[in-house]
Phi, psi and omega in degrees: 000139183282148177290164182295325176300314183295327177290321177296311178303322183279343188298135177262088184250006176271120184287148178230143176238113172263167182075023180279123185256140171227081182298337179291337184258310181208089182304144174073007178260142175249127179261154175248135180241125181248143171289159185255157179288166185296328179301316181296318181290327174297315181302312176304304179303321179293321176299319176301315182295318176301315181293325177293325173292317182277336187235170173276176190297321183289328176294318183296321182293320175296315180295326179299319179298317177291329174296320175302319177297322179299315183292321181285325175299325177285339192255347187270119180236153171285117188296329186287321187254345188056030175260151183292136180296324183238082179303321173270099185297325178298316177294325176299311180302316180290325177288312181294334183287344176261004180263173182303128179299324180303315186290309180301321178291322176296321178288325172304312184296322176298318180296319174304312179301314182290333182270002184057033177262006179261011184240149174283169182293322182297319183294324179291325179294313176303320180293324180293316180300322184286338179257015180289147177268332186277153172278133173268139177248000000 
């Protein structure tokens, strides 16, 4: 029997959305969007916090847009090959930074949803309690 640590390590808990269509970019192509692991979200949140402390609001908003592109570049995959669309993430950020903001923002919001970053801590606890197998006394 595997230890709890081994069971956590082996758990496949990153959500995936297949069949994402972006006809403006690639008609008839289906993308796979993956949620991101905790470390990527923490890095993103830390960058935002630093930017807000170091810059004014407008500079932080501009940096936020490029950080959204970073998140999307890390999460966007070719559904047929399961390969990242942008293996060079920096190149992906540069490309996505010149694309329609609404599309990039929509993909960013999907990644947030798949990563469960769109819920408050209290909502996550309620969801976990609702999915619990054990009886509470």
